[in-house]
All heavy atoms as an XYZ file, in Angstrom:
755
protein
N      43.153     -3.066    -96.509
C      44.123     -4.110    -96.725
C      43.568     -5.193    -97.647
O      42.381     -5.588    -97.453
C      44.530     -4.786    -95.399
C      45.987     -4.615    -95.129
S      46.391     -5.307    -93.582
C      48.109     -5.483    -93.721
N      44.288     -5.742    -98.506
C      43.838     -6.838    -99.405
C      43.779     -8.140    -98.514
O      44.631     -8.403    -97.720
C      44.971     -7.009   -100.478
C      44.593     -8.002   -101.577
O      43.432     -8.555   -101.508
N      45.488     -8.265   -102.504
N      42.717     -8.957    -98.820
C      42.675    -10.208    -98.071
C      43.785    -11.085    -98.136
O      44.151    -11.867    -97.139
C      41.348    -10.934    -98.643
C      40.593     -9.712    -99.162
C      41.619     -8.742    -99.598
N      44.482    -11.122    -99.302
C      45.696    -11.948    -99.490
C      46.868    -11.407    -98.629
O      47.783    -12.134    -98.311
C      46.129    -11.946   -100.973
C      45.106    -12.692   -101.790
N      45.053    -14.076   -101.767
C      44.260    -12.249   -102.652
C      44.110    -14.489   -102.605
N      43.566    -13.341   -103.119
N      46.862    -10.137    -98.267
C      47.911     -9.621    -97.386
C      47.633     -9.929    -95.907
O      48.548     -9.956    -95.093
C      47.980     -8.059    -97.517
C      48.406     -7.624    -98.913
O      49.042     -8.428    -99.555
O      48.083     -6.541    -99.304
N      46.335    -10.143    -95.556
C      45.944    -10.504    -94.173
C      46.204    -11.968    -93.849
O      46.947    -12.300    -92.908
C      44.524    -10.123    -93.900
C      44.399     -8.526    -93.969
C      44.071    -10.583    -92.539
C      42.912     -8.120    -93.888
N      45.696    -12.875    -94.735
C      45.943    -14.286    -94.505
C      47.196    -14.675    -95.258
O      47.204    -14.667    -96.512
C      44.743    -15.080    -95.116
C      43.376    -14.608    -94.551
C      44.954    -16.576    -94.841
C      43.282    -14.827    -93.046
N      48.252    -15.073    -94.444
C      49.593    -15.325    -95.032
C      49.622    -16.812    -95.524
O      49.922    -17.064    -96.664
C      50.675    -15.073    -94.029
C      50.678    -13.589    -93.745
C      51.961    -15.609    -94.561
C      51.648    -13.217    -92.574
N      49.199    -17.695    -94.664
C      49.204    -19.114    -95.010
C      48.421    -19.956    -94.004
O      48.265    -19.507    -92.855
C      50.614    -19.706    -95.141
C      51.378    -19.809    -93.838
C      52.771    -20.474    -94.146
C      53.528    -20.733    -92.782
N      54.790    -21.371    -92.971
N      47.840    -21.107    -94.430
C      47.174    -21.970    -93.423
C      48.216    -22.779    -92.633
O      49.325    -23.042    -93.177
C      46.409    -22.961    -94.348
C      47.007    -22.871    -95.593
C      47.733    -21.529    -95.837
N      47.843    -23.144    -91.438
C      48.737    -23.959    -90.555
C      48.112    -25.358    -90.585
O      47.031    -25.462    -90.087
C      48.928    -23.341    -89.228
C      49.523    -22.023    -89.258
C      49.715    -24.333    -88.316
C      49.532    -21.234    -87.998
N      48.840    -26.293    -91.088
C      48.324    -27.660    -91.219
C      49.211    -28.598    -90.377
O      50.394    -28.724    -90.612
C      48.233    -28.135    -92.666
C      47.391    -27.208    -93.489
C      47.687    -29.602    -92.773
C      47.373    -27.410    -94.911
N      48.596    -29.185    -89.336
C      49.225    -30.130    -88.407
C      48.202    -31.146    -87.913
O      47.043    -31.002    -88.302
C      49.932    -29.449    -87.308
O      49.064    -28.880    -86.492
N      48.700    -32.142    -87.180
C      47.797    -33.098    -86.605
C      46.745    -32.434    -85.696
O      45.530    -32.691    -85.676
C      48.480    -34.225    -85.896
C      49.229    -35.148    -86.822
C      49.908    -36.234    -85.953
O      49.407    -36.614    -84.869
O      50.973    -36.711    -86.438
N      47.273    -31.489    -84.875
C      46.362    -30.813    -83.937
C      45.357    -29.955    -84.600
O      44.160    -29.999    -84.305
C      47.219    -29.885    -83.044
C      46.375    -29.173    -81.967
C      47.268    -28.406    -81.010
O      48.399    -28.218    -81.335
N      46.574    -27.738    -80.064
N      45.761    -29.205    -85.678
C      44.736    -28.409    -86.444
C      43.757    -29.190    -87.234
O      42.691    -28.800    -87.425
C      45.486    -27.339    -87.257
O      46.371    -28.036    -88.228
C      46.327    -26.448    -86.456
N      44.171    -30.337    -87.774
C      43.322    -31.190    -88.430
C      42.240    -31.755    -87.588
O      41.053    -31.802    -87.901
C      44.068    -32.390    -89.051
O      44.984    -31.949    -89.978
N      42.611    -32.165    -86.299
C      41.625    -32.646    -85.321
C      40.683    -31.470    -84.929
O      39.503    -31.752    -84.730
C      42.346    -33.152    -84.114
C      41.409    -33.946    -83.152
C      42.237    -34.474    -82.006
C      42.832    -35.800    -82.501
N      43.430    -36.654    -81.455
N      41.228    -30.299    -84.758
C      40.386    -29.186    -84.369
C      39.408    -28.881    -85.509
O      38.255    -28.492    -85.137
C      41.344    -27.888    -84.149
C      40.824    -26.814    -83.340
C      40.557    -27.272    -81.981
C      41.803    -25.695    -83.363
N      39.794    -29.024    -86.792
C      38.830    -28.691    -87.812
C      37.698    -29.787    -87.898
O      36.516    -29.437    -88.229
C      39.548    -28.651    -89.166
O      40.023    -29.874    -89.539
N      37.980    -31.012    -87.501
C      36.994    -32.029    -87.509
C      36.003    -31.853    -86.427
O      34.875    -32.066    -86.569
C      37.666    -33.368    -87.438
C      38.434    -33.873    -88.675
C      39.227    -35.110    -88.418
O      39.072    -35.772    -87.373
O      39.963    -35.492    -89.413
N      36.565    -31.599    -85.199
C      35.695    -31.449    -83.993
C      34.941    -30.178    -83.918
O      33.693    -30.180    -83.677
C      36.566    -31.630    -82.734
C      37.292    -32.949    -82.564
C      38.118    -32.913    -81.369
C      36.198    -34.100    -82.443
N      35.556    -29.044    -84.231
C      34.895    -27.741    -83.924
C      34.714    -26.915    -85.180
O      34.191    -25.793    -85.086
C      35.888    -26.845    -83.021
C      36.022    -27.505    -81.654
O      35.268    -28.364    -81.279
N      37.093    -27.158    -81.004
N      34.950    -27.485    -86.331
C      34.805    -26.706    -87.570
C      35.623    -25.428    -87.544
O      35.214    -24.321    -87.885
C      33.346    -26.422    -87.884
C      33.173    -26.133    -89.409
O      33.932    -26.445    -90.218
N      32.027    -25.512    -89.682
N      36.918    -25.555    -86.994
C      37.806    -24.479    -86.808
C      39.029    -24.634    -87.640
O      39.599    -25.779    -87.649
C      38.149    -24.381    -85.271
O      39.012    -23.300    -85.109
N      39.553    -23.576    -88.183
C      40.760    -23.633    -89.092
C      41.745    -22.659    -88.527
O      41.420    -21.548    -88.018
C      40.348    -23.275    -90.511
C      39.431    -24.315    -91.037
C      38.031    -24.069    -91.036
C      39.826    -25.402    -91.678
C      37.071    -25.020    -91.592
C      38.898    -26.382    -92.202
C      37.546    -26.161    -92.099
O      36.688    -27.057    -92.611
N      43.005    -22.994    -88.797
C      44.108    -22.133    -88.196
C      44.924    -21.452    -89.397
O      45.277    -22.157    -90.386
C      45.034    -23.067    -87.387
O      44.277    -23.767    -86.518
C      46.056    -22.216    -86.639
N      45.250    -20.181    -89.223
C      46.024    -19.539    -90.283
C      47.105    -18.660    -89.594
O      46.961    -18.175    -88.501
C      45.131    -18.497    -90.957
C      44.000    -19.185    -91.763
C      42.770    -19.294    -91.175
C      44.219    -19.604    -93.041
C      41.691    -19.905    -91.911
C      43.171    -20.235    -93.743
C      41.904    -20.381    -93.210
N      48.215    -18.508    -90.325
C      49.199    -17.471    -89.952
C      48.793    -16.178    -90.598
O      48.478    -16.213    -91.814
C      50.552    -17.821    -90.467
C      51.666    -16.997    -90.087
C      52.979    -17.481    -90.423
C      54.127    -16.525    -90.079
N      55.483    -16.991    -90.506
N      48.635    -15.125    -89.836
C      48.087    -13.853    -90.364
C      49.010    -12.724    -90.142
O      50.044    -12.816    -89.375
C      46.657    -13.550    -89.709
C      45.620    -14.682    -89.972
C      46.852    -13.413    -88.224
N      48.744    -11.648    -90.687
C      49.600    -10.436    -90.664
C      49.481     -9.967    -89.169
O      48.430    -10.055    -88.462
C      49.111     -9.291    -91.540
N      50.687     -9.444    -88.582
C      50.772     -9.033    -87.215
C      49.809     -7.826    -86.963
O      49.322     -7.719    -85.804
C      52.100     -8.677    -86.912
C      53.017     -9.846    -86.716
C      54.517     -9.664    -86.236
C      54.836     -8.196    -85.982
N      56.237     -8.135    -85.586
N      49.633     -6.954    -87.909
C      48.684     -5.766    -87.684
C      47.231     -6.029    -87.904
O      46.470     -5.167    -87.732
N      46.891     -7.265    -88.272
C      45.466     -7.514    -88.590
C      44.726     -7.828    -87.292
O      45.089     -8.474    -86.354
C      45.363     -8.709    -89.456
N      43.463     -7.142    -87.200
C      42.589     -7.400    -86.088
C      41.611     -8.460    -86.367
O      41.535     -8.969    -87.473
C      41.975     -6.091    -85.591
C      41.146     -5.455    -86.613
O      40.688     -6.116    -87.682
N      40.803     -4.238    -86.453
N      40.748     -8.871    -85.422
C      39.784     -9.992    -85.556
C      38.805     -9.665    -86.677
O      38.422    -10.594    -87.429
C      39.069    -10.306    -84.328
C      40.024    -10.881    -83.255
C      39.281    -11.224    -81.946
C      40.234    -11.756    -80.888
N      39.516    -12.278    -79.751
N      38.375     -8.456    -86.721
C      37.367     -8.078    -87.771
C      37.929     -8.199    -89.156
O      37.231     -8.719    -90.141
C      36.803     -6.640    -87.512
C      36.080     -6.683    -86.149
C      35.840     -6.241    -88.638
C      35.710     -5.257    -85.615
N      39.158     -7.700    -89.345
C      39.861     -7.821    -90.640
C      40.032     -9.285    -91.080
O      39.888     -9.610    -92.206
C      41.126     -7.048    -90.682
N      40.376    -10.092    -90.026
C      40.633    -11.520    -90.369
C      39.362    -12.174    -90.756
O      39.280    -12.932    -91.760
C      41.301    -12.168    -89.142
C      42.673    -11.688    -88.840
C      41.358    -13.752    -89.314
C      43.264    -12.036    -87.542
N      38.227    -11.857    -90.030
C      37.027    -12.419    -90.408
C      36.550    -12.048    -91.744
O      36.100    -12.904    -92.655
C      35.904    -11.900    -89.370
C      34.557    -12.319    -89.663
C      33.537    -11.752    -88.715
C      32.109    -12.136    -89.142
N      31.134    -11.455    -88.248
N      36.629    -10.779    -92.138
C      36.255    -10.312    -93.517
C      37.164    -10.966    -94.595
O      36.675    -11.358    -95.649
C      36.431     -8.763    -93.629
C      35.382     -8.114    -92.765
O      34.367     -8.722    -92.440
O      35.610     -6.885    -92.386
N      38.534    -11.147    -94.313
C      39.391    -11.757    -95.346
C      39.069    -13.216    -95.576
O      39.005    -13.646    -96.687
C      40.892    -11.637    -94.767
N      38.697    -13.994    -94.506
C      38.355    -15.362    -94.654
C      37.045    -15.516    -95.400
O      36.918    -16.324    -96.295
C      38.397    -16.083    -93.247
C      37.687    -17.472    -93.412
C      39.792    -16.182    -92.628
N      36.105    -14.684    -95.040
C      34.826    -14.688    -95.728
C      34.901    -14.384    -97.240
O      34.252    -14.990    -98.030
C      33.793    -13.780    -94.989
C      33.313    -14.312    -93.715
C      32.302    -13.407    -92.990
O      32.174    -12.227    -93.427
O      31.689    -13.821    -92.070
N      35.742    -13.450    -97.570
C      35.905    -13.065    -98.956
C      36.700    -14.157    -99.774
O      36.403    -14.513   -100.880
C      36.634    -11.686    -99.140
C      35.734    -10.559    -98.807
C      36.515     -9.238    -98.885
C      35.612     -8.056    -98.427
N      36.353     -6.794    -98.487
N      37.814    -14.683    -99.152
C      38.692    -15.631    -99.888
C      38.018    -16.952   -100.010
O      38.189    -17.630   -101.147
C      39.960    -15.829    -99.094
C      40.952    -14.629    -99.190
C      42.183    -14.947    -98.248
C      41.430    -14.346   -100.595
N      37.289    -17.484    -99.044
C      36.836    -18.895    -99.120
C      35.285    -18.937    -99.157
O      34.785    -20.004    -99.254
C      37.242    -19.601    -97.875
C      38.750    -19.645    -97.690
C      39.386    -18.839    -96.725
C      39.527    -20.406    -98.568
C      40.730    -18.897    -96.584
C      40.912    -20.451    -98.456
C      41.569    -19.678    -97.508
N      34.538    -17.814    -99.219
C      33.160    -17.842    -99.411
C      32.446    -18.596    -98.380
O      31.646    -19.512    -98.603
C      32.725    -18.265   -100.788
C      31.304    -17.878   -101.127
O      30.858    -16.855   -100.650
O      30.613    -18.703   -101.889
N      32.714    -18.363    -97.102
C      32.138    -18.991    -95.949
C      31.711    -17.975    -94.943
O      31.944    -16.783    -95.027
C      33.064    -19.961    -95.217
C      33.439    -21.165    -96.202
C      34.351    -19.285    -94.825
N      30.901    -18.352    -93.947
C      30.430    -17.453    -92.866
C      31.191    -17.819    -91.616
O      31.338    -18.985    -91.095
C      29.003    -17.700    -92.535
C      28.075    -17.010    -93.623
C      28.158    -15.534    -93.423
C      27.087    -14.931    -94.375
N      27.235    -13.458    -94.407
N      31.882    -16.819    -91.009
C      32.761    -16.923    -89.812
C      31.988    -16.698    -88.596
O      31.124    -15.743    -88.443
C      33.893    -16.057    -89.871
C      34.748    -16.181    -88.601
C      34.801    -16.346    -91.057
N      32.056    -17.707    -87.660
C      31.230    -17.570    -86.416
C      32.106    -16.842    -85.297
O      31.646    -15.978    -84.593
C      30.960    -18.942    -85.866
C      30.221    -19.019    -84.615
C      29.856    -20.516    -84.353
C      29.098    -20.662    -83.028
N      28.878    -22.080    -82.802
N      33.517    -17.180    -85.241
C      34.285    -16.596    -84.169
C      35.739    -16.624    -84.613
O      36.208    -17.494    -85.431
C      34.210    -17.436    -82.933
C      34.909    -17.081    -81.791
C      34.584    -17.858    -80.485
C      34.884    -19.312    -80.640
N      34.776    -20.061    -79.341
N      36.504    -15.685    -84.153
C      37.955    -15.616    -84.412
C      38.721    -15.440    -83.100
O      38.362    -14.496    -82.328
C      38.298    -14.404    -85.359
C      39.823    -14.293    -85.639
C      37.589    -14.545    -86.681
N      39.666    -16.250    -82.876
C      40.606    -16.106    -81.692
C      42.038    -15.940    -82.279
O      42.348    -16.598    -83.170
C      40.513    -17.458    -80.837
C      39.274    -17.579    -80.155
O      38.474    -16.572    -79.954
N      38.936    -18.802    -79.938
N      42.749    -15.057    -81.644
C      44.071    -14.786    -82.115
C      45.165    -14.998    -81.033
O      44.866    -14.862    -79.842
C      44.228    -13.278    -82.697
O      43.925    -12.389    -81.617
C      43.343    -13.095    -83.843
N      46.371    -15.363    -81.482
C      47.506    -15.443    -80.548
C      48.742    -14.749    -81.116
O      48.904    -14.863    -82.331
C      47.861    -16.951    -80.396
C      46.846    -17.861    -79.654
C      47.137    -19.289    -80.052
C      46.887    -17.681    -78.249
N      49.445    -14.012    -80.290
C      50.654    -13.402    -80.734
C      51.838    -14.165    -80.190
O      51.857    -14.487    -79.025
C      50.791    -11.957    -80.216
C      49.824    -11.046    -80.916
O      49.789    -10.929    -82.158
N      49.064    -10.372    -80.142
N      52.789    -14.480    -81.120
C      54.000    -15.228    -80.734
C      55.191    -14.250    -80.788
O      55.389    -13.662    -81.933
C      54.207    -16.435    -81.741
C      53.178    -17.463    -81.429
C      52.012    -17.546    -82.160
C      53.448    -18.504    -80.566
C      51.095    -18.471    -82.029
C      52.511    -19.461    -80.261
C      51.264    -19.408    -80.987
N      55.873    -14.235    -79.755
C      57.072    -13.293    -79.693
C      58.273    -13.962    -80.231
O      58.401    -15.200    -79.986
C      57.284    -12.845    -78.262
C      58.380    -11.837    -77.994
C      58.351    -11.400    -76.559
C      59.486    -10.388    -76.308
N      59.544    -10.028    -74.937
N      59.145    -13.327    -80.928
C      60.331    -13.961    -81.451
C      61.285    -14.412    -80.313
O      61.309    -13.763    -79.293
N      62.102    -15.420    -80.647
C      63.006    -15.932    -79.568
C      64.398    -15.563    -80.001
O      64.741    -15.422    -81.100
C      62.884    -17.494    -79.557
C      61.458    -17.981    -79.125
C      61.480    -19.461    -79.143
C      60.065    -19.954    -78.760
N      60.055    -21.433    -78.762
N      65.287    -15.523    -78.905
C      66.669    -15.267    -79.182
C      67.319    -16.490    -79.588
O      67.135    -17.552    -79.080
C      67.363    -14.784    -77.818
C      66.921    -13.408    -77.371
C      67.623    -13.009    -76.209
C      67.132    -11.620    -75.684
N      67.776    -11.179    -74.503
N      68.112    -16.377    -80.720
C      68.932    -17.467    -81.237
C      70.293    -17.051    -81.557
O      70.592    -15.823    -81.909
C      68.246    -17.958    -82.521
C      66.962    -18.540    -82.383
C      66.955    -19.929    -81.739
N      65.678    -20.536    -81.709
C      65.118    -20.929    -80.555
N      65.776    -20.796    -79.429
N      63.946    -21.461    -80.580
N      71.215    -17.920    -81.362
C      72.656    -17.627    -81.625
C      73.069    -18.383    -82.803
O      72.828    -19.569    -82.923
C      73.541    -18.008    -80.448
C      75.014    -17.744    -80.657
C      75.793    -18.196    -79.446
N      75.352    -17.570    -78.203
C      75.915    -16.450    -77.778
N      76.868    -15.822    -78.509
N      75.562    -15.874    -76.613
N      73.706    -17.645    -83.804
C      74.381    -18.299    -84.924
C      75.888    -17.907    -84.856
O      76.210    -16.744    -85.070
C      73.751    -17.809    -86.241
C      74.329    -18.358    -87.460
C      72.192    -18.127    -86.268
N      76.637    -18.908    -84.497
C      78.127    -18.672    -84.318
C      78.226    -17.572    -83.242
O      77.754    -17.726    -82.081
C      78.781    -18.370    -85.603
C      78.643    -19.603    -86.474
C      79.531    -19.422    -87.721
N      79.294    -20.550    -88.600
C      80.162    -21.065    -89.320
N      81.439    -20.711    -89.247
N      79.849    -22.072    -90.128
N      78.880    -16.446    -83.601
C      79.181    -15.513    -82.536
C      78.106    -14.454    -82.459
O      78.095    -13.548    -81.622
C      80.479    -14.817    -82.818
N      77.187    -14.407    -83.426
C      76.169    -13.425    -83.544
C      74.923    -13.822    -82.791
O      74.414    -14.978    -82.785
C      75.742    -13.239    -85.021
C      76.888    -12.793    -85.883
C      77.154    -11.326    -85.758
C      78.250    -10.946    -86.763
N      78.532     -9.548    -86.706
N      74.248    -12.871    -82.108
C      72.986    -13.033    -81.420
C      71.900    -12.430    -82.213
O      71.988    -11.287    -82.623
C      73.074    -12.500    -79.988
C      71.906    -12.774    -79.058
C      71.869    -14.331    -78.802
C      71.973    -12.017    -77.731
N      70.847    -13.194    -82.459
C      69.738    -12.672    -83.314
C      68.379    -13.071    -82.733
O      68.299    -13.585    -81.572
N      67.354    -12.701    -83.523
C      65.933    -13.090    -83.036
C      65.244    -13.701    -84.225
O      65.450    -13.354    -85.337
C      65.315    -11.833    -82.653
C      65.732    -11.086    -81.461
S      65.137    -11.722    -79.921
C      63.430    -11.259    -79.989
N      64.308    -14.585    -83.855
C      63.482    -15.160    -84.843
C      62.251    -14.143    -84.928
O      62.147    -13.350    -84.082
C      62.873    -16.571    -84.489
O      62.188    -16.433    -83.242
C      64.003    -17.573    -84.291
N      61.573    -14.306    -86.028
C      60.469    -13.338    -86.335
C      59.314    -13.522    -85.387
O      58.962    -14.646    -85.075
C      60.027    -13.433    -87.750
N      58.619    -12.439    -84.995
C      57.365    -12.508    -84.251
C      56.263    -12.727    -85.255
O      56.416    -12.282    -86.450
C      57.201    -11.207    -83.529
O      58.135    -11.033    -82.588
N      55.211    -13.421    -84.902
C      54.101    -13.717    -85.819
C      52.824    -13.897    -85.045
O      52.779    -13.842    -83.869
C      54.422    -14.914    -86.679
C      54.638    -16.164    -85.915
C      55.743    -16.548    -85.271
C      53.780    -17.336    -85.859
N      55.549    -17.810    -84.698
C      54.342    -18.280    -85.052
C      52.512    -17.626    -86.371
C      53.782    -19.575    -84.778
C      51.946    -18.817    -86.099
C      52.585    -19.756    -85.342
N      51.723    -13.917    -85.847
C      50.338    -13.980    -85.208
C      49.604    -15.172    -85.799
O      49.650    -15.410    -87.038
C      49.640    -12.728    -85.510
C      48.319    -12.534    -84.829
C      47.782    -11.083    -85.039
C      46.750    -10.670    -84.079
N      46.298     -9.314    -84.280
N      48.886    -15.906    -84.979
C      48.080    -16.947    -85.415
C      46.669    -16.757    -85.121
O      46.309    -16.109    -84.129
C      48.519    -18.265    -84.603
C      47.844    -19.596    -85.045
C      47.968    -20.705    -84.005
C      49.258    -21.236    -83.812
N      49.260    -22.494    -82.974
N      45.711    -17.176    -86.050
C      44.273    -16.994    -85.842
C      43.635    -18.368    -85.949
O      43.810    -19.058    -86.934
C      43.831    -16.010    -86.890
N      42.720    -18.616    -85.033
C      41.855    -19.763    -85.080
C      40.464    -19.166    -85.530
O      39.867    -18.364    -84.813
C      41.651    -20.386    -83.690
C      42.857    -21.163    -83.210
C      43.759    -20.585    -82.230
C      43.201    -22.416    -83.701
C      44.810    -21.216    -81.719
C      44.299    -23.004    -83.224
C      45.098    -22.437    -82.203
O      46.238    -23.088    -81.778
N      40.006    -19.708    -86.609
C      38.776    -19.190    -87.245
C      37.684    -20.274    -87.198
O      37.907    -21.429    -87.738
C      38.932    -18.780    -88.737
C      37.651    -18.294    -89.312
C      40.024    -17.687    -88.776
N      36.636    -20.083    -86.429
C      35.513    -21.022    -86.358
C      34.491    -20.645    -87.300
O      34.042    -19.436    -87.355
C      34.996    -21.062    -84.839
O      36.112    -21.317    -83.957
C      33.964    -22.147    -84.763
N      33.969    -21.558    -88.114
C      33.034    -21.319    -89.126
C      31.664    -21.724    -88.639
O      31.484    -22.494    -87.733
C      33.332    -22.127    -90.428
C      34.702    -21.784    -91.104
C      34.795    -22.706    -92.271
C      34.860    -20.395    -91.365
N      30.625    -21.204    -89.309
C      29.237    -21.616    -89.004
C      29.013    -23.068    -89.349
O      29.804    -23.554    -90.190
C      28.286    -20.708    -89.852
C      28.256    -19.320    -89.537
C      27.560    -18.909    -88.237
O      26.827    -19.706    -87.718
N      27.726    -17.748    -87.840
N      28.083    -23.730    -88.732
C      27.853    -25.140    -89.046
C      27.391    -25.301    -90.507
O      26.688    -24.474    -91.026
C      26.814    -25.737    -88.134
O      25.636    -25.060    -88.242
N      27.946    -26.269    -91.168
C      27.676    -26.501    -92.595
C      28.688    -25.973    -93.568
O      28.721    -26.317    -94.730
N      29.414    -24.944    -93.090
C      30.536    -24.387    -94.025
C      31.712    -25.171    -93.838
O      32.077    -25.693    -92.795
C      30.754    -22.876    -93.633
C      29.680    -22.011    -94.102
O      28.944    -22.430    -95.041
O      29.604    -20.889    -93.672
N      32.514    -25.253    -94.901
C      33.832    -25.969    -94.962
C      34.741    -25.198    -95.843
O      34.341    -24.531    -96.820
C      33.642    -27.359    -95.485
C      32.911    -28.327    -94.591
C      33.928    -29.454    -94.184
N      33.435    -30.300    -93.178
C      33.774    -30.220    -91.947
N      34.506    -29.217    -91.505
N      33.358    -31.141    -91.109
N      36.051    -25.341    -95.531
C      37.129    -24.823    -96.492
C      37.701    -26.007    -97.168
O      38.291    -26.920    -96.596
C      38.129    -23.924    -95.693
C      37.453    -22.805    -95.064
C      39.177    -23.536    -96.601
C      38.398    -21.946    -94.204
N      37.594    -26.062    -98.495
C      38.044    -27.230    -99.242
C      39.456    -27.427    -99.223
O      39.986    -28.538    -99.620
C      37.475    -27.065   -100.724
C      35.954    -27.063   -100.747
C      35.309    -28.298   -100.159
O      35.826    -29.432   -100.357
O      34.236    -28.206    -99.532
N      40.265    -26.497    -99.042
C      41.783    -26.575    -99.106
C      42.230    -27.591    -98.079
O      43.131    -28.377    -98.282
C      42.480    -25.173    -98.929
C      42.118    -24.322   -100.029
C      43.968    -25.377    -98.807
C      42.629    -22.856    -99.855
N      41.604    -27.515    -96.941
C      41.988    -28.372    -95.798
C      41.531    -29.814    -95.972
O      42.018    -30.706    -95.344
C      41.477    -27.809    -94.484
C      42.208    -26.522    -94.062
C      41.718    -25.260    -94.485
C      43.312    -26.580    -93.193
C      42.401    -24.206    -94.038
C      43.994    -25.455    -92.810
C      43.503    -24.219    -93.251
N      40.519    -30.033    -96.725
C      39.893    -31.438    -96.829
C      40.765    -32.451    -97.515
O      40.740    -33.596    -97.159
C      38.589    -31.261    -97.648
C      37.576    -30.361    -96.916
C      37.259    -30.629    -95.491
O      37.074    -31.859    -95.215
O      37.238    -29.724    -94.707
N      41.689    -31.993    -98.443
C      42.497    -32.923    -99.092
C      43.712    -33.394    -98.410
O      44.460    -34.294    -98.781
N      44.008    -32.706    -97.283
C      45.281    -32.908    -96.561
C      45.062    -33.992    -95.558
O      44.209    -34.178    -94.936
C      45.785    -31.607    -95.928
C      47.064    -31.846    -95.103
C      46.057    -30.607    -97.007
């Protein structure tokens, strides 16, 4: 799998900004079929850093009603990537 197919987008919020300052950890929305090893390799190739640890969470889609139709929101996967000390991802620094 291409690293760009695994890492979909970064998740930037107040909580993730604080997490990156305290633990040198960054948060990404990733492909549902990606495992921790694939996520680690993709982050190391895309951002030229050393990954220390990867934690993942699966989010199940929720039921939503639009007028008379019942539907579901999309299921997705989140990854917390902790980097080795001294490494930084520059995309997050400007936000």
